[in-house]
C-alpha positions as CSV (number, residue, x, y, z in Angstrom):
1,M,14.2,26.6,-37.8
2,K,17.2,24.3,-37.9
3,A,17.4,21.6,-40.5
4,A,19.9,19.1,-41.9
5,V,20.1,19.8,-45.6
6,F,21.4,17.4,-48.2
7,H,23.4,19.0,-51.0
8,G,24.4,15.9,-52.9
9,A,26.2,12.6,-52.7
10,H,29.5,12.3,-50.8
11,K,28.8,15.5,-49.0
12,P,28.0,15.8,-45.3
13,L,24.5,17.1,-44.3
14,S,24.6,20.8,-43.6
15,I,22.9,22.2,-40.5
16,E,21.1,25.4,-41.7
17,D,18.5,27.9,-40.8
18,V,15.5,27.5,-43.1
19,Q,11.9,28.8,-43.2
20,V,9.3,27.0,-41.1
21,P,6.9,25.5,-43.7
22,A,3.7,27.4,-44.2
23,V,0.6,25.3,-43.5
24,G,-2.2,25.3,-46.1
25,P,-5.8,23.9,-46.1
26,G,-5.9,20.3,-45.0
27,E,-2.4,20.3,-43.6
28,I,-0.8,20.2,-40.2
29,L,2.5,21.5,-38.9
30,V,4.4,19.1,-36.7
31,R,7.1,19.9,-34.2
32,V,9.4,16.9,-34.8
33,A,10.1,14.8,-31.7
34,A,12.4,12.3,-33.5
35,C,13.4,11.0,-36.9
36,G,15.0,7.7,-37.5
37,V,18.5,7.4,-39.1
38,C,18.0,5.0,-41.9
39,H,20.0,3.1,-44.5
40,T,17.8,4.7,-47.2
41,D,19.3,8.1,-46.4
42,L,22.8,6.5,-46.5
43,H,22.1,5.4,-50.0
44,Y,21.6,9.0,-51.0
45,L,24.7,10.2,-49.0
46,D,27.2,7.5,-49.8
47,H,26.1,5.5,-52.8
48,G,24.8,8.2,-55.2
49,V,21.2,7.0,-55.3
50,P,19.3,10.0,-56.6
51,T,16.4,11.7,-54.8
52,F,13.3,12.6,-56.8
53,K,13.6,16.2,-55.6
54,A,17.0,17.6,-56.6
55,P,19.1,18.9,-53.8
56,P,19.1,21.0,-51.7
57,L,16.7,18.7,-49.8
58,I,15.9,18.0,-46.1
59,L,16.3,14.2,-45.6
60,G,14.5,12.1,-43.0
61,H,11.4,9.9,-43.4
62,E,10.8,8.2,-40.1
63,A,9.2,10.7,-37.9
64,S,7.0,11.4,-34.8
65,G,6.0,14.6,-33.3
66,V,3.4,17.0,-31.8
67,V,0.9,19.0,-33.8
68,A,1.9,22.7,-33.6
69,Q,-0.6,24.1,-36.1
70,V,-3.6,23.0,-38.1
71,G,-4.7,24.3,-41.4
72,D,-8.2,25.1,-42.5
73,G,-10.5,22.1,-42.9
74,V,-8.6,19.9,-40.5
75,G,-10.9,18.2,-38.0
76,E,-9.2,15.1,-37.0
77,F,-6.2,16.8,-35.3
78,K,-5.7,19.7,-32.9
79,E,-2.6,21.4,-31.5
80,G,-0.8,19.2,-29.0
81,D,-1.8,15.9,-30.5
82,R,0.9,13.3,-30.7
83,V,1.4,11.9,-34.2
84,L,3.2,9.4,-36.3
85,L,4.2,10.3,-39.9
86,P,4.5,7.4,-42.3
87,A,7.5,7.4,-44.6
88,V,5.4,7.4,-47.8
89,F,2.2,9.1,-48.8
90,S,-0.2,7.6,-51.4
91,C,-2.6,9.5,-53.7
92,G,-5.7,7.3,-53.1
93,K,-6.7,7.7,-56.8
94,C,-4.4,5.7,-59.0
95,Y,-5.0,2.0,-60.1
96,Y,-2.8,0.6,-57.4
97,C,-4.4,2.7,-54.6
98,R,-7.8,1.6,-55.8
99,I,-7.0,-2.1,-55.6
100,G,-5.5,-1.8,-52.1
101,R,-1.8,-1.6,-52.9
102,E,-1.2,1.9,-51.9
103,N,2.4,1.2,-51.0
104,I,3.2,1.0,-54.7
105,C,1.2,4.1,-55.6
106,Q,2.0,5.5,-59.0
107,S,2.1,9.0,-57.5
108,M,3.7,8.1,-54.1
109,V,5.4,10.9,-52.2
110,M,8.3,10.0,-49.8
111,L,9.5,12.3,-47.1
112,G,13.1,13.2,-47.6
113,N,13.0,12.2,-51.2
114,N,10.1,13.7,-53.2
115,V,9.6,16.5,-50.6
116,D,11.5,17.9,-47.6
117,G,11.7,15.4,-44.7
118,A,12.0,15.4,-41.0
119,Y,15.6,16.1,-40.1
120,A,14.2,19.5,-39.1
121,E,12.5,21.2,-36.2
122,Y,9.2,21.3,-38.0
123,I,7.6,19.6,-41.0
124,K,4.3,20.0,-42.7
125,V,2.2,17.1,-44.0
126,A,-1.4,16.5,-45.2
127,A,-3.5,15.7,-42.2
128,K,-5.0,12.7,-44.1
129,D,-1.6,11.0,-44.0
130,A,-0.8,11.3,-40.2
131,F,-1.8,8.9,-37.5
132,H,-2.5,9.5,-33.8
133,L,0.2,8.1,-31.5
134,P,-1.2,6.8,-28.2
135,E,0.2,7.9,-24.9
136,E,1.4,4.3,-24.2
137,I,4.0,4.6,-27.0
138,P,7.0,6.7,-26.1
139,L,7.1,9.7,-28.5
140,V,10.8,9.6,-29.4
141,E,11.1,5.9,-29.8
142,G,7.8,5.6,-31.5
143,A,9.2,7.4,-34.6
144,I,10.7,4.1,-35.8
145,I,7.2,2.7,-36.3
146,A,7.0,4.9,-39.4
147,D,9.5,2.7,-41.4
148,A,11.7,0.3,-39.4
149,V,8.7,-1.4,-38.0
150,S,6.0,-0.9,-40.6
151,T,8.1,-2.1,-43.6
152,P,8.8,-5.5,-41.9
153,F,5.2,-5.7,-40.9
154,H,4.0,-5.4,-44.5
155,A,6.7,-7.9,-45.6
156,V,5.8,-10.5,-43.0
157,K,2.0,-10.1,-43.2
158,N,1.2,-9.2,-46.7
159,R,4.1,-10.3,-48.9
160,A,5.7,-13.3,-47.2
161,R,2.2,-14.3,-45.9
162,V,3.6,-15.8,-42.7
163,Q,1.1,-18.0,-40.8
164,P,1.3,-19.5,-37.2
165,G,3.5,-22.5,-37.2
166,D,5.6,-21.5,-40.3
167,T,9.4,-21.7,-40.1
168,V,10.8,-18.3,-41.2
169,A,14.5,-17.8,-41.8
170,V,15.5,-14.1,-41.5
171,F,18.7,-13.2,-43.3
172,G,20.2,-9.9,-41.9
173,C,19.5,-8.7,-38.3
174,G,20.0,-5.0,-38.6
175,G,17.3,-2.5,-37.7
176,V,14.8,-3.9,-40.4
177,G,15.8,-7.5,-39.9
178,L,15.3,-7.5,-36.2
179,N,11.8,-6.2,-36.7
180,V,11.1,-8.9,-39.2
181,V,12.2,-11.3,-36.5
182,Q,9.9,-9.8,-33.9
183,V,6.8,-9.4,-36.2
184,A,7.2,-13.0,-37.5
185,A,7.5,-14.3,-33.9
186,A,4.5,-12.2,-32.8
187,V,2.3,-13.9,-35.5
188,G,3.3,-17.4,-34.3
189,A,6.2,-18.4,-36.5
190,T,9.3,-20.2,-35.5
191,V,12.1,-17.8,-36.4
192,I,15.7,-18.6,-37.5
193,A,17.9,-15.6,-37.5
194,V,21.0,-15.4,-39.7
195,D,23.8,-12.8,-39.6
196,M,27.5,-12.4,-39.8
197,L,27.8,-10.7,-36.4
198,P,27.3,-12.6,-33.1
199,R,26.0,-9.5,-31.3
200,K,23.2,-9.1,-33.8
201,L,22.2,-12.7,-33.3
202,E,22.0,-12.1,-29.6
203,W,19.7,-9.2,-30.3
204,A,17.6,-11.5,-32.6
205,K,17.1,-13.9,-29.7
206,Q,15.9,-11.0,-27.5
207,F,13.3,-10.2,-30.2
208,G,11.9,-13.7,-30.6
209,A,14.3,-15.8,-32.7
210,S,14.3,-19.5,-31.6
211,Y,17.5,-20.4,-33.5
212,T,20.4,-18.4,-34.8
213,F,23.2,-19.1,-37.3
214,C,26.4,-17.1,-37.9
215,A,26.9,-17.0,-41.6
216,A,30.6,-16.5,-41.1
217,D,31.0,-19.9,-39.4
218,S,28.9,-22.4,-41.5
219,D,27.0,-23.1,-44.6
220,V,23.7,-21.8,-43.3
221,R,21.7,-23.3,-46.2
222,K,22.7,-26.8,-45.1
223,E,22.3,-26.0,-41.4
224,I,18.8,-24.7,-41.9
225,R,17.8,-27.6,-44.1
226,K,19.1,-30.0,-41.5
227,L,17.4,-28.2,-38.6
228,T,14.0,-28.0,-40.4
229,G,14.1,-31.4,-42.1
230,G,14.2,-30.0,-45.6
231,G,14.3,-26.2,-45.5
232,A,12.4,-23.2,-44.1
233,D,8.9,-22.5,-45.2
234,I,9.8,-18.8,-45.8
235,A,13.0,-16.9,-46.1
236,I,13.1,-13.1,-45.8
237,E,16.2,-11.2,-47.0
238,A,16.7,-7.9,-45.2
239,I,20.1,-6.8,-46.3
240,G,20.1,-6.0,-50.0
241,N,22.9,-8.3,-51.1
242,P,22.3,-10.5,-54.2
243,Q,24.6,-13.2,-52.8
244,V,22.5,-13.3,-49.6
245,M,19.3,-13.4,-51.6
246,A,20.6,-16.5,-53.5
247,Q,21.7,-18.0,-50.1
248,A,18.2,-17.4,-48.6
249,F,16.6,-19.0,-51.6
250,G,18.8,-22.1,-51.1
251,A,17.6,-22.4,-47.5
252,L,14.0,-23.0,-48.6
253,R,12.0,-26.3,-48.8
254,P,10.3,-27.2,-52.0
255,G,7.2,-25.0,-52.3
256,G,8.9,-22.3,-50.2
257,R,8.8,-18.6,-50.5
258,L,11.5,-15.9,-50.6
259,C,10.6,-12.4,-49.7
260,V,13.1,-9.7,-50.6
261,I,13.1,-6.4,-48.5
262,G,16.7,-5.4,-49.0
263,Y,17.5,-2.9,-51.8
264,S,20.1,-3.6,-54.4
265,D,20.6,-2.3,-57.9
266,K,22.6,-5.4,-58.8
267,E,21.4,-8.5,-60.6
268,V,20.7,-11.7,-58.7
269,V,20.6,-15.2,-60.2
270,F,18.2,-18.0,-59.1
271,P,18.1,-21.5,-60.5
272,A,15.1,-21.5,-62.9
273,A,14.7,-25.2,-62.7
274,N,14.1,-25.1,-59.0
275,I,11.6,-22.3,-59.3
276,M,9.6,-24.3,-61.7
277,Y,10.1,-27.9,-60.6
278,R,9.8,-27.2,-56.9
279,E,7.1,-24.5,-57.2
280,M,9.1,-21.9,-55.5
281,E,8.0,-18.3,-55.0
282,I,10.0,-15.1,-55.0
283,V,8.3,-11.8,-54.0
284,G,9.5,-8.3,-53.3
285,S,8.2,-6.0,-50.5
286,L,8.2,-2.2,-50.4
287,G,7.1,0.0,-47.5
288,C,3.7,-0.4,-45.9
289,R,0.1,0.3,-46.8
290,P,-1.7,3.0,-44.8
291,V,-4.4,0.6,-43.8
292,D,-1.9,-1.4,-41.8
293,Y,-0.6,1.4,-39.6
294,P,-3.4,1.3,-37.0
295,K,-2.8,-2.4,-36.5
296,I,0.9,-1.8,-36.0
297,I,0.3,1.1,-33.6
298,E,-2.0,-1.0,-31.6
299,M,0.4,-3.9,-31.4
300,A,3.1,-1.5,-30.2
301,R,0.6,0.1,-27.7
302,I,-0.1,-3.3,-26.0
303,G,3.6,-4.4,-26.2
304,K,3.1,-7.1,-28.8
305,I,5.7,-5.2,-30.8
306,K,8.5,-3.5,-28.8
307,V,9.9,-0.2,-30.0
308,A,11.8,1.3,-27.0
309,P,14.6,-1.3,-26.9
310,L,15.2,-0.9,-30.6
311,V,16.4,2.7,-30.2
312,T,19.9,2.4,-28.9
313,H,21.2,5.8,-29.7
314,K,19.8,9.4,-29.7
315,F,21.5,12.4,-31.3
316,D,20.9,16.1,-31.4
317,L,20.2,17.3,-34.9
318,V,23.5,19.2,-35.0
319,D,25.3,15.8,-34.4
320,I,23.5,14.0,-37.2
321,G,26.9,13.3,-38.9
322,D,27.8,11.2,-35.9
323,A,24.6,9.4,-36.2
324,F,25.4,8.4,-39.8
325,D,28.9,7.4,-38.8
326,L,27.4,5.1,-36.2
327,L,25.1,3.6,-38.9
328,R,28.1,3.0,-41.2
329,S,29.9,1.2,-38.4
330,G,27.0,-1.2,-37.8
331,E,27.0,-0.5,-34.1
332,G,23.6,-0.3,-32.3
333,I,20.2,-1.2,-33.5
334,R,18.5,2.1,-34.4
335,A,19.5,5.7,-33.9
336,V,17.2,8.7,-34.0
337,A,17.9,12.4,-34.5
338,I,16.1,14.7,-32.1
339,P,15.7,18.2,-33.7
340,N,14.2,19.8,-30.6
341,M,16.4,18.2,-28.0
342,N,17.2,21.4,-26.2
């Protein structure tokens, strides 16, 4: 089968012929329909962030597909079933899994990081980790539920704890940020979108933002405090920029909550006096718990969450380098690689 193989930072992915994975008991082989092109992969390629499995490694962690083969003992899937593969698998046994926080599992396994991922024609996974994908959700576009939608869902629902009527300021309207916007709007929040690029703010309006501010044109902290009469209830940072994290914190009202989704390995400074005296909260958010995927899939099935408009570009696997160039440029919302396009 064809696969896009990662051989190390600052090297292009190599399209190679590799063995189709052998399926064991409890596993399924999935013919990949699509796999999202994500900034996480860009961190490995461009920024030297190490993968847990040393290269060579097949990247890709945001996949949908069709079951091609089932291993012994698999009863919940059959050949031909449409499936969604979450980005991260949990063990179900460690302390964090046992208390319902599987997304920070001590033994988590991430596709395209700990094990070979889905920039390939086929991938094998444990059947326990896959989810049925309803016919109402397009197979190719549905791939992005695995990360670009589920990660914002967990952040909005479980970490930021957004409630109907809350005012939520979303800093960064890329692929993840736009889904923060639409999930927060779907649960009844008033959403303020912030970005440097006007076209991304236009997208944010399409996905439910009531107000937008261009960070290049004004002091958005002051603008948000003025608009809301004191600050947003919740701010969510979806970029991974320490300066933006501090800016988002400054846009909150007393008693407000900052939720950080964006990844950065740099230090960030917050005023300790404000945290204490104004009873502020700062929380992080990583991935999504398995228990939430059926809810997300159902919201997508009934159209409460939109996935098709989010996928603005589709690439054949052999053109995956072009997909990453597009990601670097900041154009489009989300691109997917289609290994079995022909």
